[in-house]
Wavefront OBJ file of the C-alpha trace (Angstrom):
o trace
v -4.811 23.651 16.957
v -6.440 20.279 16.442
v -4.837 17.832 14.047
v -6.679 15.491 11.713
v -5.400 12.321 10.068
v -7.222 11.951 6.769
v -4.260 10.846 4.652
v -0.699 9.708 5.298
v 0.520 13.034 3.907
v -1.046 14.800 6.905
v 2.051 13.664 8.813
v 5.704 14.523 8.256
v 8.476 11.962 8.025
v 9.620 12.842 11.554
v 6.087 12.449 12.898
v 5.701 9.049 11.244
v 9.061 7.989 12.676
v 7.853 9.080 16.122
v 4.576 7.160 15.772
v 6.347 3.984 14.665
v 8.780 4.179 17.577
v 5.944 4.819 19.992
v 3.877 1.976 18.516
v 6.821 -0.402 18.919
v 7.170 0.673 22.552
v 3.468 0.176 23.201
v 3.623 -3.233 21.546
v 6.567 -4.304 23.699
v 4.781 -3.253 26.888
v 8.002 -1.682 28.189
v 6.981 1.930 27.647
v 3.224 1.931 28.075
v 2.129 5.026 29.946
v -0.740 4.497 32.353
v -3.954 5.402 30.561
v -2.954 8.654 28.782
v -6.535 9.114 27.575
v -8.335 8.364 30.813
v -11.699 10.104 30.989
v -11.786 10.745 27.227
v -14.485 9.602 24.785
v -13.712 8.580 21.194
v -16.474 8.178 18.621
v -16.441 5.518 15.914
v -18.766 6.602 13.097
v -18.893 3.754 10.570
v -20.876 3.649 7.324
v -19.210 0.323 6.432
v -18.990 -2.930 8.330
v -15.579 -3.740 9.738
v -13.507 -6.349 11.533
v -9.957 -5.029 11.978
v -10.678 -1.299 12.041
v -13.498 -1.525 14.550
v -11.958 -4.089 16.895
v -8.447 -2.605 16.856
v -9.742 0.880 17.593
v -12.156 -0.256 20.308
v -9.478 -2.334 22.035
v -6.856 0.387 21.635
v -9.149 3.082 23.005
v -9.901 0.904 26.036
v -6.225 0.172 26.636
v -5.445 3.910 26.545
v -8.028 4.502 29.267
v -10.765 6.070 27.137
v -14.216 4.842 26.147
v -15.373 4.226 22.602
v -18.859 4.990 21.311
v -19.778 3.054 18.172
v -22.203 4.805 15.810
v -23.700 4.055 12.408
v -25.908 6.343 10.292
v -28.883 4.288 11.506
v -28.026 5.118 15.123
v -27.911 8.907 14.743
v -29.854 11.587 12.922
v -27.407 11.868 10.036
v -29.183 8.773 8.710
v -32.430 10.773 8.609
v -31.060 13.824 6.845
v -29.189 15.850 9.470
v -26.268 17.550 7.757
v -22.634 16.600 8.188
v -22.017 20.189 9.296
v -24.506 19.965 12.164
v -23.459 16.444 13.156
v -19.791 17.437 13.303
v -20.584 20.498 15.410
v -22.704 18.524 17.887
v -20.414 15.510 18.249
v -17.478 17.860 18.813
v -19.239 19.028 21.996
v -19.429 15.467 23.349
v -16.338 13.659 22.065
v -12.574 14.157 22.205
v -11.945 12.637 18.741
v -13.782 10.640 16.118
v -12.772 7.817 13.790
v -14.749 7.596 10.554
v -15.112 4.707 8.101
v -16.957 6.070 5.096
v -17.713 5.341 1.471
v -16.802 8.792 0.147
v -13.658 10.634 1.161
v -15.653 13.854 0.806
v -17.694 12.795 3.848
v -14.722 12.510 6.201
v -13.128 15.613 4.696
v -16.272 17.699 5.177
v -16.724 16.361 8.697
v -13.152 17.346 9.583
v -13.731 20.848 8.205
v -16.559 21.463 10.656
v -15.359 19.433 13.656
v -13.348 21.048 16.442
v -11.924 17.671 17.527
v -9.354 15.441 15.778
v -10.861 13.385 12.958
v -9.203 10.121 11.912
v -9.903 8.476 8.588
v -10.482 4.806 9.402
v -11.103 4.181 5.687
v -12.577 6.037 2.743
v -12.754 5.316 -0.965
v -9.608 7.405 -1.526
v -7.350 6.654 1.450
v -6.682 4.033 4.120
v -3.950 5.801 6.118
v -4.316 3.818 9.359
v -3.614 0.647 7.381
v -0.472 2.216 5.927
v 0.882 2.998 9.407
v 0.443 -0.648 10.403
v 2.124 -1.696 7.159
v 5.126 0.536 7.828
v 5.571 -0.884 11.318
v 5.405 -4.432 9.944
v 8.033 -3.770 7.281
v 10.250 -1.994 9.819
v 9.987 -4.932 12.240
v 10.976 -7.475 9.589
v 13.516 -5.471 7.601
v 14.953 -3.095 10.191
v 14.539 -0.090 7.927
v 12.179 1.625 5.529
v 14.404 3.780 3.320
v 15.478 1.877 0.238
v 13.100 -1.041 0.786
v 11.690 -2.315 -2.509
v 7.916 -2.678 -2.162
v 5.914 -4.277 -4.974
v 2.149 -3.795 -4.943
v 0.205 -6.157 -7.203
v -3.441 -5.372 -7.893
v -5.972 -2.577 -7.969
v -5.074 1.099 -7.595
v -7.440 1.476 -4.661
v -7.415 3.331 -1.332
v -4.812 0.984 0.147
v -2.497 1.519 -2.819
v -3.008 5.288 -2.586
v -1.951 5.380 1.053
v 1.014 3.086 0.402
v 2.170 5.368 -2.405
v 2.078 8.369 -0.058
v 3.780 6.458 2.765
v 6.494 5.190 0.422
v 7.184 8.648 -0.967
v 7.493 10.169 2.507
v 9.582 7.368 4.028
v 11.911 6.663 1.108
v 10.506 3.273 0.087
v 10.994 2.260 -3.556
v 7.425 1.565 -4.671
v 6.455 -0.314 -7.839
v 2.909 -1.218 -8.800
v 1.598 -3.804 -11.244
v -1.985 -3.389 -12.420
v -4.081 -3.662 -15.595
v -4.477 -0.573 -17.724
v -7.277 1.602 -16.420
v -6.860 0.532 -12.787
v -4.072 2.909 -11.812
v -4.276 5.204 -8.765
v -5.813 8.676 -9.328
v -3.531 11.226 -11.054
v -3.471 13.564 -8.043
v -2.089 10.765 -5.836
v 0.654 10.084 -8.381
v 1.385 13.810 -8.782
v 1.694 14.307 -5.017
v 4.132 11.404 -4.748
v 6.181 12.782 -7.627
v 6.312 16.171 -5.914
v 7.773 14.478 -2.822
v 10.301 12.257 -4.585
v 11.031 14.071 -7.825
v 10.211 11.015 -9.915
v 7.164 9.236 -11.292
v 5.593 6.347 -9.421
v 6.643 3.214 -11.281
v 3.595 1.428 -12.701
v 3.992 -1.677 -14.864
v 1.614 -4.215 -16.416
v 3.659 -7.361 -15.788
v 3.451 -8.485 -12.140
v 6.737 -10.378 -12.467
v 8.474 -7.167 -13.468
v 7.137 -5.444 -10.360
v 7.965 -8.277 -7.970
v 11.442 -9.110 -9.298
v 13.926 -8.637 -6.468
v 11.341 -7.029 -4.170
v 11.816 -6.981 -0.398
v 8.061 -6.904 0.212
v 5.122 -8.003 -1.945
v 1.704 -6.514 -1.199
v -1.738 -7.345 -2.555
v -5.367 -6.558 -1.795
v -8.793 -7.689 -2.962
v -9.708 -7.045 -6.563
v -13.278 -6.075 -5.687
v -13.597 -3.559 -2.857
v -16.737 -2.948 -0.834
v -19.243 -1.143 -3.026
v -17.815 -2.559 -6.276
v -19.720 -5.843 -6.240
v -21.439 -5.109 -9.575
v -17.998 -5.008 -11.214
v -16.887 -8.352 -9.760
v -16.992 -10.437 -12.950
v -15.164 -7.847 -15.025
v -12.552 -7.186 -12.346
v -11.873 -10.879 -11.772
v -11.184 -11.302 -15.488
v -8.942 -8.252 -15.662
v -6.886 -9.185 -12.597
v -6.617 -12.939 -13.173
v -2.887 -12.829 -13.966
v -2.191 -10.600 -10.950
v -2.594 -13.339 -8.363
v 0.164 -13.502 -5.746
v 1.090 -17.189 -5.811
v 4.165 -19.325 -5.336
v 5.330 -18.830 -8.916
v 5.115 -15.048 -8.687
v 6.734 -14.930 -5.265
v 9.673 -16.990 -6.552
v 10.988 -14.005 -8.529
v 11.001 -11.738 -5.459
v 13.950 -11.430 -3.118
v 14.889 -14.575 -1.192
v 13.777 -13.010 2.105
v 10.777 -11.139 0.712
v 7.753 -10.753 2.969
v 4.143 -10.898 1.834
v 1.551 -8.395 3.015
v -2.224 -8.191 2.641
v -4.467 -5.693 4.436
v -7.313 -8.237 4.784
v -9.967 -9.449 4.348
v -8.494 -11.761 1.724
v -10.353 -13.574 -1.014
v -8.251 -16.703 -0.908
v -7.797 -18.261 -4.296
v -8.305 -14.936 -6.066
v -5.680 -12.265 -5.370
v -3.623 -14.583 -3.128
v -3.305 -18.340 -2.715
v -3.503 -20.320 0.518
v 0.115 -21.434 0.081
v 1.368 -17.859 0.108
v -1.112 -16.508 2.649
v -0.200 -19.207 5.168
v 3.412 -19.585 4.076
v 6.634 -18.771 5.888
v 7.043 -15.442 4.095
v 3.596 -14.156 5.054
v 3.385 -11.420 7.708
v -0.312 -10.840 7.133
v -1.419 -11.507 10.697
v 1.451 -9.526 12.224
v 0.321 -6.732 9.933
v -3.250 -7.000 11.224
v -2.058 -6.916 14.854
v 0.075 -3.854 14.181
v -3.032 -1.852 13.363
v -3.741 -1.908 17.109
v -0.352 -0.562 18.127
v 0.021 2.156 15.488
v -3.518 3.387 16.091
v -2.867 3.613 19.825
v 0.207 5.711 19.093
v -1.838 7.852 16.702
v -4.643 8.418 19.220
v -2.152 9.339 21.911
v -0.418 11.752 19.515
v -3.620 13.451 18.325
v -5.761 13.389 21.461
v -3.332 13.457 24.382
v -1.203 15.964 22.474
v -4.241 18.194 21.917
v -5.114 17.933 25.609
v -1.583 18.984 26.658
v -1.665 21.958 24.285
v -5.050 23.123 25.594
v -3.717 22.982 29.144
l 1 2 3 4 5 6 7 8 9 10 11 12 13 14 15 16 17 18 19 20 21 22 23 24 25 26 27 28 29 30 31 32 33 34 35 36 37 38 39 40 41 42 43 44 45 46 47 48 49 50 51 52 53 54 55 56 57 58 59 60 61 62 63 64 65 66 67 68 69 70 71 72 73 74 75 76 77 78 79 80 81 82 83 84 85 86 87 88 89 90 91 92 93 94 95 96 97 98 99 100 101 102 103 104 105 106 107 108 109 110 111 112 113 114 115 116 117 118 119 120 121 122 123 124 125 126 127 128 129 130 131 132 133 134 135 136 137 138 139 140 141 142 143 144 145 146 147 148 149 150 151 152 153 154 155 156 157 158 159 160 161 162 163 164 165 166 167 168 169 170 171 172 173 174 175 176 177 178 179 180 181 182 183 184 185 186 187 188 189 190 191 192 193 194 195 196 197 198 199 200 201 202 203 204 205 206 207 208 209 210 211 212 213 214 215 216 217 218 219 220 221 222 223 224 225 226 227 228 229 230 231 232 233 234 235 236 237 238 239 240 241 242 243 244 245 246 247 248 249 250 251 252 253 254 255 256 257 258 259 260 261 262 263 264 265 266 267 268 269 270 271 272 273 274 275 276 277 278 279 280 281 282 283 284 285 286 287 288 289 290 291 292 293 294 295 296 297 298 299 300 301 302 303 304 305 306 307 308
């Protein structure tokens, strides 16, 4: 049966462990199998513009021996009213997997329902699971473990936060979030994490309370793509949630700083922190490439082996 990756919770702890180990091996170059996806074709169907997701997937697909085909709604008939059902059925006849970057999570979910090939969520309004895999690898590289790591997320309860909450619950990370009232993650995300851990996700209003003693401090933009009309209100609400030198000083002495990028420097994070010694932001961006290669190999090459 084909496997999809729409949310971090689509994978078990053991599967995530396997992907992180495989990603580390691919990154080192010591265990890179020769083109496991040679002759395969991977679609990239993007409703949103992208830097890291597009480039990391295109490069990773090439390095695995496959070809990528980049598509937007303007390039195919879905932009002129063809249904998701029909598009998924047709593209499944041509492609071996598809990566989708959409506005609505319902789009990628519906596509996966009708596709007979693996569907990977490259980003939706509800989840950013590929980012979370890269984040886990980055923390593991710097801290040597995941279980028991204290991760403080400061900012909006957005798709990145949702995926981090799921990843933390599965991998035993102690997650704390600081955000203004009304900007918490959706209740079903919090309920799912509680079901996995047996306890509520810790959400506080004071960013210093969240960051105190943390091993890793994470932030993201306050205004996500599609929320531009809310920019003024959000900037006011989140003003005290900036990750700066003063806030970072209450974290653990060897705390690392993460940001999924793109960053709005001077808003959610300062230059001093972004470019400082504790920042692993660009390692984090690179690790998208390696974890996504491991994921593609797992979903596509694994599906090929099973069909044979």
